[in-house]
N, C-alpha and C positions, 0 to 999 in steps of 0.2 A: 885536570887542573888541580893544584894543591893549594891549600891555604897557606898564606904567608904568615910568618911570625907576627904577633901583635894584632891580628885581625879578630873580629868578633867570634865567640865560641857558639856553636850550634846548641840550642836548648835540648836538654835531655830529661826524660821522665815527666813531661807536662801532661796534666789531666785533661781528658776530652770534655770541655765545659759545655758545649752545645747539647750533648745527650743528657747531661744532668739537669740543665735548665728545662728541657722538654719534659723530663720525667716529673720535675717539680710542678710545672704548669698543668700537666695532666692530672696530677694528684689534687691540685687545688680545684680544677674543673670538676673532678669526680666528687670531691667533698661538697662543692656548691650544688652539683646536681642532686646529691643525696639530700642536702638541706632543702632544695627546691621541691623535690618529691615529697619530703616530709611535710613541708608547708602546704603543698597541694593536698596531701592526704589529710592533714589537720583541717584545712579549709573545707574539703569535701565532707569530712565527718561533722564539722560544725554546721555546714549547710544542710546536711541530712538531718541532724538533730533539730535545727531551728525551723526547717521548712518541710521536710519530707518524712519525718519519723511518725510513729503512732501518737507520740505525745504532742507533736506539732499539729497533727490532725485534730486532736481533741481540743487543744488551745484555740484553734481556728473556730471551732464550733462555739466555744465559750466567748470568744471575742464577738461573734455575731450576736449572742445573747446580751453581752455588755453594751453593744451598740443598738440593742432593741431592733435588730433586723430579722424579724420573725420569719418572713417568707424565705429568706436565704438560709436561715438555720434549718427550716423544715426541708429544704432542698438538699441538705448535706446527705450524702449516701448513707442509707441505713437508718435515718431518722423517722421518716414517714412510715406508718403501719397501716395494715388493712384489718378487716374484721377477723380474718382467719388467724393472724398473728396475735390479736388481742385474745381471742378465744383460747389459743394454745398456751398463752401466759396466764390463763384463768381470770381474765379481765372482761368487763362487759363489751360485747362486740358492737354495741350501739353507742359507745361513748362519743359525746359531742366534741367537735373541733372548734367550738366557739371561742375558746381561750387561746388558741394558737395564733395569736395576732399581736402586733406591736402594742396596741392600746391596753393589753392585759399583762404586759411584761414589766417586771422590775429588773434592772440590770444586775448582772453578776460581775464582781470586780476582784482584782488582785489574785487572779487565777494563776496557779503554778503547779507543775507536775512534780509529785513527790516520789513516784515509784512507777517503774515499768517492769512487768514480769511476763515472760513468754511461756505459754502452755500449749504445746503442739502448734496448731495454726492460729491460735488466738493470743493476742497481746492484751494484758490487763493493765490499764493506765489509771493510776490513782492521782486525783487532783484535789488540791485544797483551794478555797476561795472565800470571798465575803459575799453574803446575800443580805442586803440591807444591813441590819446591825448584828447579823449572826455569822459565825464562822461555820463553814460547811466543808464536807469531805465526800467525794463520790468516786466510785470505781467503775470504769467503763471497759467494755469488751470490744476490741478492735480486730478486724480481719483484713488481710491484703485483698485488694480487688483489682488485680492486674497491674499493668505497667503503663506509664506515660514516658516513652523513650527509655531512658535508663533509670528512671526513678519510679518507686512503687506508688500505687494508688491504694487508699484505705477506705473502709466503710465500717460503720458500727455493726458488730456481730449481734448485739442486743440493742434495740432502739433505746435512746435516752429519754423517750417520752414516758410519762407516768399518767395514772388516772386518779383524779381526786373524786371520791365518791361523796358528794356533798348533799347533806340534808339541811335545809333551811326551814325552820318552823316559825310561823307567825307572819310570813310574807311570801307572795309569789314573785316578788322582785328583790334583787340584791345586787351588789357590785363586787367585782373581783379586781383588786388593784385600781379601782376607780372606773372600771369598765362595767356598764350597766347590763344586767342579764335578767330576762323574764323567763321563768320556768316553761311557760307555754310556747316560747319561741325556740327553745333548744331541746325540749323533751320530744321523744319519738311519738308521744301521745298527743302532742299539740295542745289545743285548747282543753282537752280532757285530761291534762296532766294532773296526777295526784299531788295535792299540795304538801303531803307529808312524805312522799317517796323520795329516796335518794336519787340524785341526778349525777350520772357519771360524766366527767369532763376531762378530756385530754389536756395535759399541760407539759411544758418543757421541763426537763430535769437536767441539772439542778435549777430550781426556781423558787422564789419566795412569793406567796400568794396571800393577800389579805382580803378576807371575806367580810363584808359589812352590809347592814340593812339600814336604810335611811329614808323612810317614807312618812307620810302624814300620820299613818296609823301605828307603825312600829319602827323600832330602831335598835341597834346593838353596836357596841364598840367593835373595831376590827379584830378578827380572829386570824392570826398569822399561821400559815402552813408552809413548811420548808419541804418541798418535794426533792429528795436527794438520792433516790434509788431508781435506776432505770427500770421501766416496764413493771412497776409495782402499783398496788392499790393503796391510796391514802384516804381512809375514812374520816370525814369531818362532819360534826353535828353542831349546828348553830341555832340557838333559840333567841328569837327577837323578843324584846319587851315592848309593851304598849307605850306610846309617847304620852307626855302630859296633855298634849292637845287632844289626843284620842280619848283619854280618860275624861277630860273635861266635856267633850261632846257626848259621851255616854252618860255622864252625870246629868247633863241638861236634858237628854232624851228621856231618861228615867223620871226626872222631875216633871217633865211635860206630860208623860204618860200618866203618872199618879194624879196630877192636877186635873187631867181630863176625866179620870176615873171619879174624882170627887165631884164632878159636875153632874153625875148621874143621880137622879132623884129617886133612888131605890135603895132597899136595904142591902141587896147583894149586887153591887155594880158588876156588870157583865165583863168577863175577861180580866177582872182586877183581883189583886191579892188580898183584899180586905172586904169585910161585910159585917152585918149585924143581924142577930136573930131575936125575935120577940114572940111571946106566947099569946099576946093579946093583939088587937087590931091597932093599926096606926090611924090617927085621925087626920093626918096631912102628910104630904111627901116629905121624907127626911132631907136634911141638909148635911152634906159632908164637907170637911176641910182637912187639909194635910197640915198638921201642926209640927211634924218633925220629918223632914225628908231624909232618906238614907244617904250615908256617905259611901259612894260606889267605888269599888276597885275593879280592875280588869286583870285576869290571869290567862295565860295560854291554855288552850284546850284543843289538842290535835291540830287540825287545819285552821281552826278558828279561835275564838276567845270565849271566856265564861265570866259572868258576874257572880262572885261568891255571895252567899247570903249576907244581907245587911239589914239591921233593924230600922223600923220607921214607925211613925205613930199618926193615925188619923183620928178625927173627932166627928162624932155624929150627934146631931140635934134633931129629935123627933118627938112629936106628940102622940101618946099612946092612950087609947080608950079601952077601959076595962070591959071585958065581955060579961062581967058579973053585974056591975052596978052602973055602967055607962060613964063613970068618971074619967076625966082626962088629966093626964100628968105629962109634963115635959121631961124628956130624958136627954141628958147631955153626958156623953161617955167617950173616953178615949179607947181606941181600938189599936192594940199593938200587933204589928205584923212584920214579916220579913220579906225582903225583895231579893230575887235572884234572876238570872237570865242567861241566854245564849246569844252570841254575836257571830254572825256569818259574814265573811268578806266576799262580796260579789266579784265577778270577773272584771267589772269596770273600776274596781277599787273602792266602791262604796260599801258601807256596813249595814247589815240588816240586824236589828236588835229585837229579840223576843223576850219580854219581861214576864216573869212569873213570881211566885211567892205563896205565902200562906199566913193565915191568922195564927198568932201564937196562942 
């Protein structure tokens, strides 16, 4: 069959549009796939960084301290230590766990990772934070501890606990962040605990710990300690001062003691810091009175307290008979003396006062 004149002409040189469209679609799908893979990779990296990285592991520990969840923080892998680990770190193996509790914690806030550095199998994570009113910075050592599915588990390679080697002078009782502690309850020596000996106490690091004494006998403002180095020793020495109430009680006890001394009708009152000597005979029993009581102060002295020397004045009135002619004369004389003493605090919290002194 032949085409007739005037009929439509057959298209010549037309491009194959379907293959071009398919190629374009495949290219778009490829680009979308690459973008999706990139997004998934970025999401996985972000998830790893936020949830599964060494830094995330450390921040989780610090979040537990911020929420004051002491038991959970202690259960984080690598936190708890035994006596062998303490000894290996040069720390007291008998350190008490009394402060590893919620009631002894102040929260750590605003924690952020500032550096991660890998050294062989250990990752060092540096964190900055706020502890009370202080800025802190601590470096932790983290090691991988196996896998959970496809994500790594971590543990502290060096425990973040520290030891506060605490010496409290002037009191067997004190508080740490408001938590009351009695040396005899946490010392390995129990009721025989040396009042002047340092008491090793395990604490969370980082952590801010305020040590204070507030008893009827002694008190001190809070002493703040920032434990910011894992598995290290933090020596602290706190000296309590006598309370005004305690000094007032000691003053009254000394006055009562001297008043009782003055009631003795002898020249040398027994066990008392004053007396009088005559060369003749006395015609009648002498009469004593305290005309100037000492102004007492109290100062620390090892495990107890001491009364520094303080001046006082007694007056004696006595009739003296001459051994030569038998005449009698009345002597009235002031006797100046000093008072001092030692104060021992008993296990029940009461004070035993031993007053001494001498005639000037």
